Each structure stands twice: as structure tokens, then as C-alpha cells.
C-alpha positions in Angstrom: 76.8 149.7 114.1 75.9 151.1 117.7 78.8 152.5 119.9 78.1 152.6 123.6 79.8 155.0 125.8 80.5 153.1 129.2 81.2 155.7 132.0 82.1 154.3 135.3 81.5 157.5 137.3 80.1 155.5 140.5 79.7 151.8 141.2 75.7 152.2 141.3 75.7 153.6 137.8 77.7 151.0 136.6 76.0 148.3 138.1 72.7 149.3 136.8 74.0 150.1 133.5 75.7 146.7 132.9 72.6 144.8 134.1 70.5 146.5 131.5 73.2 145.8 128.6 73.0 142.0 129.6 69.1 142.1 129.5 69.4 143.2 125.9 71.2 139.9 125.1 74.9 141.3 124.8 77.4 138.7 125.3 80.5 140.8 125.8 81.1 144.4 127.3 84.2 146.2 127.2 85.0 147.2 130.9 87.3 150.2 131.4 89.8 150.3 134.3 89.5 152.5 137.3 92.5 154.3 138.1 93.3 155.5 141.4 91.4 158.7 141.3 88.2 156.9 140.1 88.6 159.0 137.0 85.7 158.2 134.2 87.1 156.7 131.0 85.5 155.8 127.8 85.3 152.4 126.6 83.5 151.1 123.2 82.6 147.8 122.0 81.2 146.9 118.6 77.7 145.8 119.2 76.5 145.6 115.7 74.1 143.1 114.8 76.5 141.2 112.4 79.2 141.1 115.2 76.7 140.0 117.8 75.4 137.1 115.4 78.9 135.9 114.6 79.9 135.8 118.3 76.9 134.0 119.1 77.8 131.5 116.1 81.2 131.1 117.5 79.9 130.3 121.0 77.4 127.9 119.9 80.0 125.9 118.0 82.3 126.1 121.0 80.3 126.3 124.0 83.0 125.4 126.7 86.4 125.5 124.8 86.3 129.2 124.3 84.2 130.3 126.9 84.8 133.9 128.5 84.5 134.8 132.4 81.4 136.5 133.4 82.0 140.3 134.4 81.4 140.7 138.0 78.9 143.0 139.4 79.7 144.0 143.1 77.2 142.8 145.9 76.7 143.9 149.5 79.5 141.5 151.1 81.7 143.3 153.7 84.4 140.6 154.3 87.4 141.1 151.8 88.1 137.1 151.8 84.4 136.6 151.1 84.4 139.2 148.3 87.1 137.5 146.8 85.4 133.9 147.1 82.4 135.4 145.5 84.2 137.2 142.6 85.6 133.8 141.6 82.5 131.8 142.0 80.7 134.5 140.1 83.2 135.0 137.2 84.4 131.3 136.7 81.3 129.4 137.8 83.4 126.7 139.4 82.8 124.7 142.6 83.6 125.5 146.0 86.6 122.7 145.8 88.0 124.2 142.8 88.0 127.9 144.5 89.6 126.5 147.3 92.4 125.0 145.5 92.6 128.1 143.4 93.2 130.2 146.5 95.7 127.5 147.9 97.7 127.8 144.8 97.7 131.3 144.1 97.8 134.3 146.7 95.8 137.3 145.6 96.5 141.1 147.1 93.1 142.4 147.4 89.4 142.1 146.2 89.8 145.5 144.3 93.0 144.5 142.5 91.7 140.9 141.6 88.3 142.5 140.1 90.4 145.2 138.1 92.5 142.2 136.8 89.5 140.2 135.7 87.7 143.1 134.3 90.8 143.8 131.9 91.4 140.1 131.1 87.5 140.0 130.1 87.9 143.0 128.0 91.0 142.0 126.3 89.1 138.6 125.3 91.1 135.9 127.4 89.0 133.0 127.6 87.9 131.4 131.2 89.8 128.1 130.3 93.0 130.0 129.6 92.8 132.0 132.7 92.3 128.7 134.7 95.3 127.1 133.2 97.7 130.2 134.0 96.1 131.2 137.4 99.4 133.4 138.0 97.5 135.9 135.7 95.2 137.0 138.6 98.4 137.9 140.8 99.2 140.5 138.3 98.0 143.7 138.9 95.7 145.4 135.9 98.7 148.0 135.3 101.2 145.5 134.6 98.9 143.5 132.5 98.0 146.3 130.6 101.5 147.1 129.9 102.1 143.7 128.7 99.1 143.9 126.2 100.6 147.1 124.8 103.9 145.4 124.3 101.9 142.4 122.4 100.2 144.8 120.1 103.5 145.6 118.5 103.0 142.3 116.5 100.4 140.8 114.7 98.6 138.0 116.3 95.7 135.8 115.5 94.2 135.6 118.7 95.7 137.1 122.0 95.0 134.0 123.7 97.7 132.2 121.7 100.3 134.4 123.6 99.0 134.6 127.2 101.5 131.9 128.5 104.3 134.5 127.8 102.9 137.0 130.2 104.6 135.0 133.0 107.7 137.0 132.3 108.3 140.6 133.2 107.5 143.5 131.0 111.2 144.2 130.1 111.9 140.4 129.2 108.6 140.4 127.0 109.5 143.4 125.5 112.9 142.2 124.4 111.4 138.7 123.0 108.4 140.7 121.2 110.9 143.2 119.6 112.7 140.0 118.3 109.4 138.6 116.8 108.7 141.8 115.4 112.1 142.1 113.7 111.6 138.8 111.9 107.9 138.9 110.8 109.1 139.5 107.0 110.5 135.7 107.3 106.7 134.7 108.0 104.4 136.0 105.3 101.7 133.1 105.8 102.3 132.3 109.4 102.6 135.9 110.7 105.5 135.1 113.4 107.5 132.2 114.9 105.1 130.9 117.3 102.5 130.3 114.5 105.2 128.9 112.2 106.1 126.2 114.8 102.4 125.7 115.4 101.7 124.8 111.7 104.8 122.7 111.3 103.8 120.6 114.3 100.2 120.7 113.5 99.2 121.6 117.1 97.3 124.6 118.8 99.3 127.8 119.0 98.1 128.1 122.5 99.7 124.7 123.5 103.0 125.2 121.7 103.3 128.9 123.5 102.5 127.0 126.8 105.6 124.9 126.3 107.6 127.7 124.7 107.2 130.1 127.4 109.4 128.0 129.6 112.0 127.7 126.9 112.2 131.3 125.3 115.6 130.6 123.5 113.5 128.6 120.8 111.8 132.1 119.9 115.2 134.0 119.9 117.7 131.2 118.3 118.4 132.0 114.7 115.7 131.1 112.5 117.6 128.8 109.9 119.1 126.7 112.9 115.6 126.3 114.3 114.1 125.4 111.0 116.9 122.9 110.1 116.8 121.0 113.3 112.9 121.1 113.2 113.0 119.5 109.6 115.2 116.8 110.8 112.8 115.8 113.9 109.8 116.0 111.8 111.4 113.9 108.9 112.6 111.2 111.3 109.2 110.8 112.9 109.8 112.5 116.3 106.1 113.1 117.6 105.2 116.8 117.9 104.3 116.5 121.5 107.8 114.8 122.4 109.3 117.8 120.7 107.3 120.3 122.7 108.1 118.4 126.0 112.0 118.3 125.5 112.9 121.5 123.6 116.6 121.3 124.9 117.3 119.4 121.7 117.3 122.6 119.8 120.2 123.7 121.8 122.6 121.4 119.6 123.5 122.2 115.8 121.4 120.9 113.2 124.1 118.6 112.0 124.5 117.0 115.7 120.6 116.4 115.5 120.7 114.9 112.1 123.5 112.6 113.2 122.0 111.3 116.3 118.5 110.7 114.7 119.9 108.9 111.7 121.7 106.6 114.0 118.6 105.8 116.0 116.6 105.1 112.6 119.7 102.6 111.8 119.0 100.9 115.2 115.5 100.1 114.0 114.3 102.5 116.9 110.4 102.3 116.9 110.0 105.7 118.9 112.7 108.2 118.2 112.9 110.5 120.8 114.3 114.2 121.3 116.3 113.1 124.3 118.3 111.0 122.0 119.9 114.0 120.7 121.1 115.3 124.0 122.0 112.4 126.2 125.6 111.3 126.7 127.2 109.1 124.3 127.3 106.1 126.5 123.5 106.3 127.2 122.6 106.6 123.6 124.9 103.4 122.7 123.2 101.5 125.3 119.6 102.2 124.0 120.5 101.8 120.5 122.2 98.1 121.4 118.8 97.1 123.1 116.9 98.0 120.2 119.2 96.0 117.9 118.9 93.0 120.2 115.3 93.1 120.0 115.3 93.2 116.3 117.3 90.3 116.3 115.2 88.5 118.7 111.7 89.5 117.2 112.7 90.2 113.6 111.3 93.3 112.0 107.7 92.8 111.8 106.9 90.7 115.0 105.7 91.8 118.6 106.2 90.5 122.2 102.9 88.7 121.8 104.3 87.0 118.8 107.2 86.1 120.5 105.5 85.0 123.8 103.1 82.9 121.6 106.0 81.1 119.9 108.0 80.3 122.9 105.1 79.0 125.0 103.5 77.2 122.0 100.0 78.9 122.5 98.1 80.9 119.9 98.1 84.8 119.9 94.6 85.3 120.9 95.2 83.2 124.0 98.3 85.2 124.9 96.4 88.4 124.1 93.7 87.3 126.8 96.3 86.2 129.3 98.2 89.8 129.1 95.0 91.8 129.4 95.4 91.6 133.1 98.9 91.8 133.0 99.5 94.6 130.6 102.9 95.6 132.4 104.4 92.7 130.5 104.0 94.6 127.2 106.2 97.4 128.6 109.0 95.2 129.4 111.8 94.8 127.0 111.7 91.7 124.8 115.3 90.9 125.7 114.6 90.6 129.4 111.6 88.5 128.5 113.9 86.0 126.7 116.2 86.0 129.4 113.3 85.0 132.0 112.2 82.4 129.5 115.4 80.9 128.9 116.1 80.6 132.7 112.8 79.1 133.6 112.1 76.9 130.7 115.6 75.8 129.6 117.9 75.7 132.8 115.2 75.1 135.6 112.9 72.9 133.6 109.6 74.7 134.4 106.9 73.6 131.6 105.4 76.1 129.4 102.1 75.7 131.1 103.7 77.0 134.3 104.9 80.0 132.9 101.4 80.6 130.8 99.6 80.4 134.3 101.6 83.1 135.9 102.4 85.6 133.0 103.6 88.1 135.9 106.6 86.4 136.2 107.8 87.9 132.9 108.1 91.2 134.3 109.7 90.2 137.6 113.3 90.8 138.2 115.6 88.1 136.9 118.1 88.1 139.6 115.4 88.1 142.4 113.7 85.3 140.4 117.0 83.3 140.5 117.9 84.3 144.1 114.5 82.8 145.3 114.5 79.6 143.1 118.0 78.8 144.4 116.8 79.4 148.0 113.7 77.2 147.5 115.9 74.2 146.0 118.2 74.5 148.9 115.4 73.7 151.4 113.9 71.3 149.1 111.0 73.1 147.8 109.9 72.9 144.3 106.6 75.5 144.2 103.8 73.9 142.3 103.2 77.5 141.0 105.6 80.4 139.9 103.3 83.0 141.6 105.5 82.5 144.6 108.5 84.1 142.8 106.4 87.2 142.2 105.2 87.9 145.8 106.5 90.5 148.0 109.3 89.8 150.3 107.2 89.6 153.4 104.8 87.2 151.6 107.7 85.1 150.2 109.4 84.9 153.5 106.2 83.9 155.3 105.9 81.0 152.5 109.3 79.8 153.3 108.9 79.9 157.1 105.6 77.8 156.7 107.2 75.4 154.5 110.3 75.0 157.0 107.6 74.7 159.6 105.9 71.8 157.9 109.2 70.1 157.2 110.3 70.1 160.7 106.7 68.6 162.0 107.0 65.9 159.1 110.6 65.0 160.5 109.1 64.9 163.9 106.6 62.4 162.9 108.8 60.2 161.1 111.0 60.2 164.2 107.9 59.1 166.6 
């Protein structure tokens, strides 16, 4: 094991020393912060052969996903703005447009502050992708970030990157949260803490879980037995993991309420149970469940919209599938609405099944608008040869009606003459 003392006495010495280290093939350096008095500080990095080989192997298996930023070495650039551009370009290896977007979204104090922040993030092993996904990190001073890293050290973590999204909060707020996690560590002998417990239960990356939880800290602070029971219910009833993370407000409700709502959704044959069903008003849930039951009554338990359209139009499923490839929005329409439109066009207005099959788009058009237009066309004696006119924009439809009236007027004039 080799230990290297890195003394940042002046910028020239630091630059030459870092260049020599990179020439020797070292992947990561520990860069010490420079305080206001520019005092010399000492930082050590394990550059043993085994550690370097382990790191290189990890980088080769994950060449882009877990890539570090490149430590910046100062160059002779006078303009502060140009220095900021240069350090971002050099550290992240991103395009000019990406740099401009980064600068547009975030406001940085100055070059020196930005450099110290990047140095610290590099020293702590924060991945480039993690920084780019949380660009607000670059607005934090190195002093503030250092304080947050020290707070994080109070608990065990598998990877510091997993907790970086929590750094969006102030030091006092982060301290309160970390202390809470530290006090309940004995509850998670294998998962280490609550974040990893949720990550393992949902089978999702801890950093992604943390990204969502960082905006809903109550999930990390609520009584664990309440969280565990509600999470068990959601997993049991088949709520998708990402859906759970995107709608964490469902955990505000008691496990008993969560189970009751999810059970009702299951009984109504809901094909996709969502967390909003736990927290929505009762009237909204009742309407949603009624629509689901209506769909089951129309389709049966095993049929699809394609099966239903195939049966109503007397054409095989493969043909329906081909017809709907260019009109995929039809598949997103509730089958109850499809039934209403088919009943109206085929049974009430007497259009043929072939007429509907020629214009599948009519199945996702508003029923009320369709009725209004057909009634208007009937009133002027027009029976369209194609249902496509029912799906046109208002301007195109009005143009069609005006042209029709103009033709009828000319025909009457010819008859009179």
C-alpha cells in the first residue's frame, strides 16, 4: 500500500504534481479543499495495486453509468466566465449546448467556489451522472457540502451516491433526518437503513428511490410499522414499484385504509391498480371502479379491445391489429366509449361495418361531437361517403359543409334554368 501526501502549497506545484500522478495511470486522486488562508492540508488515497485493479475492473464493467468527473487543472484564462465554462467542459466532458443549458438552469457564484465544490465532490466519489442529475449541488459551497457529508457519516451507507439527492435540504434538516435513520438502524440488520429496505422491497436502485424520497421526507420519518404494513399491501395488490415512488402521498393514510381501497380496486377487476386510488375522493374512486366493472361486463375477463372490435365489425383479429397500428390511440380509449360509438353508428345511424373499419379513428372521436355533426349533415341532406369528415377539425368540417351547400345551390340553379 502506498500513501501519497498531497500538499497544495501553491497552484504551480499542485498542477505539476497532479499531472505526474495521472501519467502514472492513477484513476482517482483525493483533492483537498483550500481554505481562505490557502493553508497546506494533507489528503491520503489508497493507491495499492489491488485497489487500483479493483477500481479499473469496476470502471471497465460500468464504463458510463458510474463515471467520475475529471479533476480540473487551472489554465491561463483570465475571464471568470470563461473559467467557469472551461471547468465544466473539462470536468464533465459535455457539449457546448449542454454546458449552456447547465448555466441557464443554475447560477454559480464564481469560478473559485465552483472549483472547490467540484474538487470535494470528486474526493467523495460522487459520480458524474449523479452531479448532472442534481445540478443544484454545484451551487452549494464546499464548506456546506463538507458539513453535509460529515452528517451523512453518522450512518452506514453502501455508496455515498445513494444519498446525494438528500443534500438538497439544509444542514439542520438533513441532520434531523440522519439522526432518525441512525436511531432505527437496529431494525434493519441486513438492509442497513430504511432507504435500502425500501429499495430492496421495490427491487429498484437506491439512488432512484432516494431521488423520489428526497421530496417526500415523511416516508423516511414516519413510524416504520406503518410504512411496512402499507408497503406490504401495495406490493401484495400488484401496485407497480415506480408508481409507488411517483405517488408517495398514499403512505399518509393508515394501513387499514390503504388495504380497504386496494381491495375494492381488485374486486372491480382493475387491470392496473394505482396509489391514487388510495387517496382520491370517494366519488372519484366509485366512478373509476364503475367504469372498470362496465368494461368487464362488455369484454369479459379475458378479452381485449381488439377482440371486441373484431367481433363487432366481423373481421379477424390480425386485420384489426393492422388497422390500429396507425391509430394506436384507439387502444387507449375506454371500451365503454368504443361500444357507445359503435352502437350509435351501426345500430342507430345504419352505417356499415365496412364504413367504420375504413376509418378506425372515428372510434376515439367524441360521441357528442359525432352526433352533432351527423345531425347537421342530415339536416342539409348530406350522407357522407366516408366517416372521415366526422373526425376532421372544426375548420375543415365547416369548409366541407359550406362546399356542400354551395354545390347544392348550383344544382338547384341549374334545375331552375
